C-alpha positions, 0 to 999 in steps of 0.5 A: 851479329850483323856487321855494319859499315860503322863497325868497319869504320871503327876497326879500320880507323876511318870515317863512315863515308870513306868506308861507303866510298871504298865499298862502292869502288870510288876513285876518291879513296886511295888504293891503300885505304881501299884495300885496307877497308876491303880486308877488314870487311872480309875478315869481319864477314861483312855482307852488304845490305842491298836493300838499304843500298837501293834506297840510298843509291836508287840502284839495285846493282843487279843486271838481268840477262835474258837468253832463250837457250843455253844448249849451244856452246857459243852462247854459253861461252858468251854468257860466262864472259858477260857474267865475268864482266858484270862482276868486274863492274860491281854488279850481280847478274840474274839469268832467265831462260824464259820468254822476253816478256815474262823475263822482263816482268820478273826483272821488274819485281827484282828491281834490276837496273838494266837488261842484256837481251838475246832474242834468238829470233823470238817473235815477241815485240821488244820495242816497248821494253820498260827497262834499260836494255842492250842486245847484240847481233844486227844493228837495225830495227831496234829502239835500244842500244845494239852491239853489232858484230857485223856478220856480213863482214865476218863471212866476207872475211872468211871467203876472202881468206880461203880465196887467198889460199887458192880456194875457188870452190867454197861451200857454206853450211848453215841454217838457211830456213830460220827467221833469225836475222843473225843467220840470215846476215851470215848467208848474205855475207857469204853470197856477197863475197862469193859473187864479188869474186865471181865464184858463186855457184848453185849448190854451194849453200847447204841448209842445216835446217837447225843449229845443232851438232847433228844438223851440221853432220847431216848437212855435210853428208848431203854436201859430200853426196851432192854434185858441188865439190868444194875444197873448203867449207865455211860453217855458220857456228861452233856446234854446226862445225862439230858435226861437219868435222865428224862427218868429214872424218867419218867419210875419210876426208882429211882436214885440212889436206883434203878440205879446209874448214873455217867456222864462225864463232870466235871462241877459245873452245875452237882450239879444243875441237878434235881438229882445232878450227880456224874461226872468224868473228868478234872475239867473245871477250870483246862482245861481252865487254862491249855489252856490259860497258854499254849497259852500265853507261846506259843505265846512268845516262841513256844519252851517253851511248850510241844506238848502234856500235859496230865491232870488227870481226877477226880471223883466228888461225889454227890448223883447219885451213891449208892452200888448195892444191887439188879437189880431193872431195871430187875423187 
C-alpha cells in the first residue's frame, strides 16, 4: 500500500499543507512539528513521489555531476564532499564520468535542475550549456559561475612559506605539458613567487608528464639525479606527492630533515600518508560547500550569484617541512 502525504497528515494530526511544507524543509513549520512529521513519515515508510513533486514545483531536486575521471584521490575526495553538501540541501546527485556533451544529454533526459561540471582540460565547448551549471578551478573564459580556488596564490603561499623556513633552493614537481588550465596556473604561481624572491633557477621545474603516483615517482628520480639540488620541493597534487615521497625514501632521503615537501590539495587524506604532508589550497570542504550553495542559488535565480567567486587558499601544517640547515640532497 502506498503511503501518501494525506496519510501522514491524518496520523500526525496536522494539515496536508503543513506536511508538505515540513517534507520540503520549509522554515514556516515549527521545528518540533517538523520533527514529529518526519518521524511519522519514517515509521510509516513514506517514500516521496518525485514525479508528482516535479509537476508541482517544476524541480526534480536532482543535481548532475560531471567528472571525467575518479582515478585520483583528491578529485574523489571532492566528489564525496559535494555529495554530502547536496544531501544537506535536500537534493540528490547523479554522477556521470562520460564526456561533457553526452552527460548533458543524459541529464536532460533525467530532468536534473542543474549541473556541477569538472572539465579536466576537456576540449569540448562548454559555452552553450543548456542547464544551470557551476564549475571550479580558474575563473576566466567561462559563461557560467566559477568557484576560483586561486591556484597561483596557493603556489605563491607555498614558496613563501618554505622561504620563511630558510629554503632558497626549491623545486616544483608537476605536469608542465598538459593543457589543463589548473596545472598551468600552478606552475605560473610557482615561477612568479620564485622570481619575486630572486631564487628562480634553471632546473627547478620538474615535469611529471602525468598526474599519477608513478609520474611523481619518476620525476623525483630525475630531480635527484639532476644538477639542481633543492632543500625543499613543492608538489602539484596528492597523487604526485605520494610518488615523490616514495622516491625520496627509496633513495634514503629523510623528510623533512634532508628535504622538505609541501603539496597542493588541501584534503584530510594528506594526514594519512606515510609522512603526513603539509599542504596548501582551499580546504576541500569549503570548495564543495561553495559549489553546491552557488548552484542551488543559481537554479532559483541566475542573477543571485556572481560569475566568479574567488576563495582563499590556506596552508595546513603537518610534519613534512622543517627549517633549512644544509643542502643534504647535494651530498
